[in-house]
C-alpha positions as CSV (number, residue, x, y, z in Angstrom):
1,M,111.1,-19.7,31.2
2,R,111.6,-19.6,27.5
3,Q,113.9,-16.6,26.4
4,R,111.9,-13.9,24.5
5,T,113.2,-13.1,20.9
6,A,113.4,-9.9,19.1
7,I,114.2,-9.0,15.5
8,V,115.3,-5.4,15.0
9,I,115.1,-4.1,11.4
10,G,117.6,-1.5,10.7
11,G,121.3,-1.5,11.9
12,G,121.5,2.4,12.4
13,I,122.1,4.0,15.7
14,G,118.7,3.5,17.0
15,G,118.3,0.0,16.0
16,L,121.7,-1.0,17.2
17,T,121.1,0.8,20.7
18,A,117.9,-1.0,20.9
19,A,119.4,-4.5,20.1
20,L,121.9,-4.0,22.8
21,A,119.4,-2.6,25.3
22,L,117.1,-5.7,24.8
23,D,120.0,-7.9,24.8
24,R,121.0,-6.4,28.3
25,R,117.4,-7.1,29.4
26,G,117.7,-10.9,28.6
27,W,116.0,-11.0,25.0
28,S,117.5,-13.0,22.2
29,V,118.2,-10.5,19.3
30,T,118.9,-10.5,15.9
31,V,119.5,-7.4,13.8
32,L,118.7,-7.3,10.2
33,E,120.4,-4.5,8.1
34,R,119.9,-4.2,4.5
35,T,123.3,-2.8,3.5
36,A,126.6,-4.6,3.9
37,G,129.8,-3.6,5.4
38,P,133.1,-4.8,7.1
39,A,133.0,-6.7,10.3
40,P,133.7,-5.1,13.8
41,A,134.6,-7.0,16.8
42,S,131.9,-8.6,19.0
43,A,131.6,-8.3,22.6
44,S,133.4,-11.7,22.9
45,G,136.3,-10.4,20.5
46,R,135.2,-12.4,17.6
47,P,134.1,-10.3,14.4
48,Q,130.5,-9.9,13.8
49,T,129.2,-10.8,10.4
50,A,129.4,-7.3,9.4
51,R,128.4,-3.7,10.4
52,P,126.2,-1.3,8.7
53,A,128.0,0.3,5.9
54,R,126.1,3.6,5.9
55,S,128.2,6.0,8.2
56,G,127.4,9.5,7.4
57,A,129.4,11.9,9.2
58,G,129.2,13.7,12.5
59,I,126.4,13.4,15.0
60,G,125.7,15.3,18.1
61,L,125.2,13.6,21.4
62,A,123.6,15.9,24.0
63,P,123.5,14.9,27.7
64,N,120.1,13.2,27.3
65,A,121.6,10.8,24.8
66,Q,124.7,10.2,26.8
67,R,122.8,9.5,29.9
68,A,120.6,6.9,27.8
69,L,123.9,5.2,26.9
70,D,124.9,5.2,30.4
71,T,122.4,2.9,31.3
72,L,123.9,0.3,28.8
73,G,127.4,0.8,30.5
74,L,128.6,2.7,27.2
75,G,128.9,6.2,28.6
76,D,132.6,6.3,29.2
77,A,133.3,4.6,25.8
78,V,131.3,7.2,23.9
79,R,132.6,10.2,26.0
80,A,136.2,9.0,25.2
81,M,135.5,8.7,21.2
82,A,133.6,12.2,21.3
83,A,134.8,15.7,21.1
84,W,134.2,18.1,23.9
85,Q,133.2,21.2,22.0
86,G,134.4,24.1,23.9
87,A,133.1,27.3,22.7
88,G,130.8,27.9,19.8
89,E,129.7,31.0,17.8
90,F,126.7,32.1,15.8
91,R,127.8,34.3,13.0
92,L,126.9,36.0,9.6
93,P,128.4,35.1,6.5
94,G,130.7,38.1,6.5
95,G,132.2,37.0,9.9
96,R,130.3,39.1,12.3
97,R,129.5,37.2,15.7
98,L,126.0,37.4,16.8
99,A,126.1,35.1,19.9
100,R,128.7,32.8,21.7
101,T,128.2,29.9,24.2
102,D,130.3,27.1,25.5
103,N,130.0,23.6,27.0
104,A,130.6,25.0,30.5
105,A,127.1,26.6,30.2
106,A,125.5,23.2,28.9
107,V,127.0,21.4,32.0
108,R,125.4,24.0,34.3
109,R,122.0,24.0,32.3
110,F,121.8,20.2,31.5
111,G,124.1,18.5,33.7
112,G,126.6,17.5,31.1
113,P,128.3,18.7,27.9
114,V,127.0,18.7,24.2
115,M,129.5,16.2,22.3
116,V,130.1,15.4,18.7
117,A,131.2,11.9,17.6
118,H,131.8,10.4,14.2
119,R,128.7,8.6,13.2
120,A,130.7,5.5,11.8
121,E,132.6,5.2,15.1
122,L,129.5,5.2,17.2
123,L,127.9,2.5,15.0
124,A,131.1,0.3,15.2
125,L,131.0,0.9,19.0
126,L,127.5,-0.4,19.4
127,A,127.7,-3.2,16.8
128,G,130.8,-4.4,18.8
129,R,129.0,-4.9,21.7
130,L,126.4,-7.3,20.3
131,P,126.6,-11.0,20.9
132,D,128.2,-13.1,18.0
133,G,126.0,-13.3,15.1
134,A,123.3,-11.1,16.2
135,L,124.2,-8.6,13.5
136,R,123.2,-9.8,10.0
137,T,123.8,-7.4,6.9
138,G,122.5,-7.7,3.3
139,A,119.3,-8.7,5.0
140,A,116.6,-7.0,3.2
141,A,113.5,-7.7,5.6
142,E,109.9,-7.0,5.3
143,L,107.1,-7.4,8.0
144,V,104.6,-10.1,7.0
145,D,102.5,-10.1,10.2
146,P,102.7,-7.8,13.2
147,G,101.5,-10.5,15.4
148,E,99.2,-10.2,18.4
149,P,100.6,-9.9,21.8
150,G,99.0,-11.5,24.9
151,P,98.2,-15.0,26.1
152,G,97.7,-17.2,22.9
153,G,98.7,-14.4,20.7
154,R,100.3,-15.0,17.4
155,P,104.1,-14.1,17.0
156,A,105.1,-11.5,14.5
157,R,106.6,-12.8,11.3
158,V,109.4,-11.3,9.2
159,R,110.5,-12.3,5.6
160,I,114.1,-11.8,4.5
161,A,114.5,-11.5,0.7
162,A,116.5,-14.4,-1.3
163,A,120.2,-13.9,-1.3
164,A,120.4,-12.1,2.0
165,D,123.4,-12.4,4.0
166,R,123.4,-15.5,6.5
167,A,125.3,-15.0,9.8
168,T,128.4,-17.2,10.1
169,G,130.8,-17.5,12.9
170,T,134.8,-17.0,12.1
171,D,135.0,-20.8,11.4
172,G,132.3,-20.9,8.9
173,A,129.6,-22.5,11.0
174,T,126.3,-21.2,11.2
175,A,126.1,-18.9,14.3
176,T,123.9,-20.3,17.2
177,D,122.7,-17.2,18.7
178,G,120.5,-15.8,16.2
179,T,116.7,-14.8,16.9
180,C,114.7,-17.4,18.4
181,A,111.5,-18.5,17.0
182,T,108.4,-18.6,19.3
183,D,108.5,-22.4,19.3
184,G,112.0,-22.3,20.7
185,A,113.8,-23.1,17.4
186,T,116.6,-20.3,16.6
187,A,116.3,-18.2,13.4
188,T,119.3,-20.0,12.1
189,E,117.8,-23.4,12.7
190,E,115.0,-22.2,10.6
191,A,117.4,-20.9,7.9
192,A,119.1,-23.9,7.6
193,D,116.0,-25.6,6.2
194,V,115.7,-22.7,3.6
195,P,116.6,-23.8,0.2
196,A,119.4,-21.8,-1.6
197,G,117.6,-18.9,-3.4
198,A,114.4,-18.9,-1.4
199,D,113.1,-16.3,0.9
200,E,113.6,-16.9,4.7
201,E,110.9,-16.4,7.1
202,L,111.4,-15.6,10.8
203,T,109.2,-15.4,13.7
204,A,109.7,-13.3,16.9
205,D,107.9,-12.1,20.1
206,L,108.8,-8.6,19.3
207,V,109.9,-6.7,16.0
208,V,111.5,-3.3,16.2
209,G,111.1,-1.0,13.2
210,A,114.2,1.1,13.0
211,D,114.5,1.4,9.2
212,G,114.7,5.1,8.9
213,I,112.8,7.8,7.4
214,H,111.4,5.6,4.4
215,S,110.4,3.0,6.8
216,A,108.6,0.2,5.2
217,I,107.7,-1.3,8.7
218,R,105.9,2.0,9.4
219,R,104.0,1.8,6.0
220,A,103.0,-1.8,6.8
221,V,101.7,-1.1,10.3
222,F,100.0,2.3,9.5
223,P,99.5,2.1,5.7
224,G,97.2,5.1,5.7
225,H,99.7,7.5,7.6
226,P,101.1,10.4,5.5
227,E,104.7,10.0,4.5
228,P,107.4,12.4,5.9
229,R,107.2,15.8,4.2
230,Y,109.9,18.0,2.7
231,A,111.0,20.4,5.3
232,G,112.0,23.2,2.8
233,F,115.7,22.7,2.7
234,T,118.4,20.1,1.7
235,A,121.4,19.3,3.7
236,W,125.3,18.7,2.9
237,R,127.8,17.0,5.0
238,F,131.3,16.0,5.0
239,V,134.4,15.5,7.0
240,V,137.9,17.0,6.3
241,P,141.3,17.5,8.0
242,A,141.3,20.7,10.2
243,P,142.5,23.8,8.5
244,D,145.9,25.3,9.1
245,R,144.4,28.6,10.7
246,P,143.1,28.5,14.1
247,Y,139.2,28.5,14.1
248,T,136.3,28.6,16.6
249,A,133.4,26.0,16.1
250,H,130.5,27.9,14.6
251,E,127.3,28.1,13.0
252,T,126.7,30.7,10.3
253,W,123.3,32.0,9.1
254,G,123.0,33.6,5.9
255,P,119.9,34.3,3.3
256,G,118.4,31.0,2.9
257,G,121.3,28.9,4.3
258,V,123.4,27.7,7.2
259,W,127.0,26.5,7.3
260,G,128.4,24.7,10.4
261,T,131.9,23.8,11.4
262,V,132.4,21.4,14.4
263,P,135.5,19.5,15.5
264,L,135.9,15.9,15.9
265,P,137.9,14.2,18.6
266,D,140.6,13.0,16.1
267,G,141.4,16.5,14.9
268,R,139.2,16.4,11.7
269,I,136.3,18.6,11.1
270,Y,132.8,17.9,10.6
271,A,131.1,20.4,8.3
272,Y,127.3,20.6,7.4
273,A,125.3,23.0,5.4
274,T,121.6,23.6,4.5
275,A,120.0,25.7,1.7
276,A,116.3,26.5,0.9
277,V,116.0,24.8,-2.4
278,P,113.4,22.6,-4.3
279,P,113.5,19.1,-3.3
280,G,115.1,16.5,-5.4
281,G,118.0,18.5,-6.7
282,R,121.5,17.3,-7.7
283,A,124.5,19.5,-8.9
284,A,125.2,19.3,-12.6
285,D,129.1,18.8,-11.7
286,D,129.4,17.8,-8.0
287,E,128.3,18.6,-4.8
288,R,131.4,20.4,-3.7
289,A,131.1,22.7,-6.6
290,E,127.7,23.4,-5.5
291,L,128.9,24.3,-2.1
292,L,131.6,26.6,-3.4
293,R,128.9,28.5,-5.3
294,R,126.6,28.9,-2.6
295,F,129.1,29.3,0.5
296,G,132.6,30.0,-1.2
297,T,132.5,33.8,-0.3
298,W,131.6,33.2,3.3
299,H,134.0,33.7,6.2
300,R,136.8,31.5,6.8
301,P,137.5,28.7,7.3
302,V,134.3,27.9,5.1
303,P,135.9,28.1,1.7
304,D,139.1,26.4,2.9
305,L,137.1,23.5,4.2
306,I,135.1,23.2,0.9
307,A,138.3,23.3,-1.1
308,A,139.6,20.5,1.0
309,A,136.8,18.1,0.6
310,D,136.7,15.2,-1.6
311,P,133.6,15.5,-3.8
312,A,132.9,11.9,-3.7
313,T,132.6,12.1,0.1
314,V,130.1,15.0,0.2
315,L,126.7,13.7,1.3
316,R,123.7,15.4,0.1
317,N,120.0,14.7,1.4
318,D,116.6,16.3,1.3
319,V,115.5,17.1,4.9
320,R,112.3,15.7,5.6
321,T,110.1,15.9,8.8
322,A,107.0,14.1,10.2
323,A,103.9,15.4,8.4
324,A,101.7,14.4,11.4
325,P,101.8,12.5,14.6
326,P,101.4,8.7,14.1
327,P,98.6,7.0,15.6
328,A,101.0,5.0,18.0
329,F,104.5,3.9,18.3
330,H,103.4,0.3,18.3
331,R,101.0,-2.2,16.6
332,G,100.7,-5.9,17.5
333,R,104.1,-6.9,18.5
334,V,105.8,-4.3,16.6
335,A,107.4,-1.1,18.1
336,L,108.6,1.6,15.9
337,L,111.5,4.0,17.0
338,G,113.9,6.8,15.4
339,D,113.3,8.3,12.1
340,A,111.1,5.5,11.2
341,V,108.3,7.2,13.4
342,H,109.3,10.6,14.3
343,P,111.7,12.1,11.6
344,M,112.9,15.6,12.5
345,T,115.0,18.4,11.0
346,P,118.6,18.5,12.3
347,N,118.3,21.9,13.8
348,L,118.3,20.8,17.3
349,G,120.9,17.9,16.8
350,Q,118.3,15.5,18.3
351,G,117.5,13.0,15.6
352,G,120.0,10.4,16.8
353,C,119.6,11.4,20.5
354,Q,115.8,10.6,20.5
355,A,116.4,7.5,18.7
356,I,118.7,6.5,21.5
357,E,116.2,7.4,24.0
358,D,113.4,5.5,22.4
359,A,115.6,2.2,22.3
360,V,116.4,2.6,26.1
361,V,112.9,3.4,27.1
362,L,111.5,0.5,25.0
363,A,114.0,-2.0,26.6
364,Q,113.4,-0.8,30.0
365,L,109.5,-1.3,29.7
366,A,110.0,-4.7,28.0
367,A,111.2,-6.6,30.9
368,P,111.5,-10.5,30.2
369,D,108.4,-11.1,32.3
370,A,106.6,-8.0,31.3
371,D,103.1,-7.9,29.7
372,L,104.3,-7.1,26.2
373,A,100.9,-5.3,25.2
374,A,101.1,-3.0,28.2
375,A,104.8,-2.5,27.8
376,L,104.3,-1.4,24.1
377,A,101.2,0.8,25.1
378,E,103.2,2.4,27.8
379,F,106.3,3.0,25.2
380,T,103.7,5.0,23.1
381,R,102.4,7.0,25.9
382,Q,105.9,8.1,27.2
383,R,107.3,8.6,23.6
384,L,105.0,9.9,21.3
385,P,104.3,13.3,22.9
386,R,107.9,13.8,23.8
387,T,109.3,13.2,20.3
388,M,106.6,15.1,18.5
389,D,107.4,18.0,20.7
390,V,111.0,17.8,19.5
391,V,109.8,17.5,15.9
392,R,107.8,20.7,16.2
393,R,110.6,22.7,18.0
394,A,113.0,21.5,15.5
395,E,111.0,22.4,12.8
396,R,110.3,26.1,13.9
397,I,114.0,26.5,13.9
398,G,114.5,25.0,10.6
399,R,111.9,27.7,9.2
400,L,114.0,30.5,10.5
401,T,117.1,29.3,8.6
402,T,115.1,29.5,5.3
403,W,114.5,33.3,5.3
404,R,116.0,34.8,2.3
405,S,114.9,38.3,1.8
406,R,117.5,41.1,3.1
407,P,115.0,42.8,5.6
408,A,114.1,39.4,7.2
409,C,117.7,38.3,7.5
410,A,118.6,41.6,8.8
411,L,115.6,41.3,11.3
412,R,116.7,38.0,12.4
413,A,120.3,39.1,13.0
414,V,119.1,41.9,15.1
415,L,116.9,39.7,17.2
416,M,119.5,37.1,17.7
417,A,122.1,39.4,18.8
418,A,119.9,41.3,21.1
419,T,118.6,38.1,22.7
420,A,122.2,37.0,23.0
421,R,123.0,40.0,25.0
422,L,120.1,39.8,27.3
423,T,120.2,35.8,27.8
424,P,123.8,34.5,27.0
425,D,122.8,31.0,26.9
426,L,120.6,31.6,23.9
427,A,121.7,28.7,21.9
428,L,121.1,26.2,24.8
429,R,117.5,27.6,25.6
430,A,116.1,25.6,22.6
431,L,117.3,22.4,24.3
432,D,115.4,23.0,27.6
433,G,113.3,20.2,28.5
434,I,115.1,18.1,26.1
435,A,118.7,17.8,26.9
436,D,118.1,17.6,30.6
437,W,116.0,14.2,30.2
438,R,116.8,11.3,32.3
439,P,116.2,7.6,32.0
440,E,115.2,5.4,34.7
441,G,118.3,3.7,36.3
442,P,121.6,4.8,37.3
443,T,123.6,7.2,35.1
444,Y,127.2,8.4,35.4
445,A,128.3,11.7,37.0
446,A,128.5,14.5,34.2
447,G,131.6,14.3,32.1
448,T,133.2,11.4,34.2
449,R,135.5,8.9,32.5
450,G,136.9,5.6,33.7
451,T,134.2,5.0,36.3
452,R,131.9,2.3,34.9
453,T,133.2,1.0,31.6
454,A,132.0,-2.7,32.2
455,A,128.9,-3.7,30.4
456,Q,125.7,-4.1,32.5
457,P,124.9,-7.6,33.6
458,K,122.2,-9.3,31.5
459,E,119.0,-10.1,33.5
460,H,118.8,-13.6,32.4
461,E,122.3,-14.3,33.4
């Protein structure tokens, strides 16, 4: 039987997870990532062409995402590189504590802890498990034809802009394990016939659109669907060394803004902040100075962390969310996942987690001998209602963080404190029905390490 081929457009966490999951299922996979970056080692120990350059800052990995990664044999590796966040607090800007929780409660409630990893390290781990040559960076791809699944259906077609990076091995020879065309020719064999400076066109049995919140693949398959809308606040993120004074992980809610301080496993701090401001804004001087103006009088260690930040490393992004549910998560031979199809606010820490879920479910449904049309329809049936529920729940919490008036903020604080006294696991209740999700297939016991670190066997081996 001819090996099925997949092209994943987008080398973020969702795209790399999808590529790895499909590879485990027996697909020949190529990842096309627009940006460029240094090369991690591949599964064979040889360096990849490159890894995605965008690395962000920290990423929360709730038990649902950890269990999804367990099915790929990555659970232990991820747990080893992630920080187990012990206790956490909700506070007011003056330092008053409103509520407290800890990961022991998360283990009791969801079967595992909520962990935090550095986004760049997770990306490197995923990319490093891909086959040699599977990841091509500097490859700006567009969907030419979504194709038609089923007997006699046409393949999907993808065009890579001229001057895109070509996958090569360490000896400079063209990689031989790129995406296979539907007639049996590999993508790199097709590329060998492309004149220098010309666009390159590839065909595949499946295209996965994982190209983020401004997804060109989404616009191509659903041209009339509304673009993600501004959620009402912008976000800043950065990573700095830990402060000299002891601190407890916390999220602090003030008028129209939130600050979060979270430990990373290497001892550094992942800090994030949001503020209800008009979209498209940028500080006249730099974003660290803007953070000092907005949060510099809040309780410690907030001002110390801002002072320690390098202005060049402070990321600022307007937060956007899905304006409406999409018609489906697929069309033709194209499947959409992650921010490309269900962008959400960060208030539940589920953006990356839901993308990981998407990727694992897609690969589980798309068995090498499966009816692709039926598999993609089932992917939409399972994922659309679940992810849109998470979108709506995250957005509701996001709206609460934008309250500015003194009476509204005082009422919010009273309600949070009172609810925390009556329900100690207040912060975790928001994740009920989300963090307790389990994929099909075996997962590890909660919190175990060193039990199953070997990669799962590929189905075509």
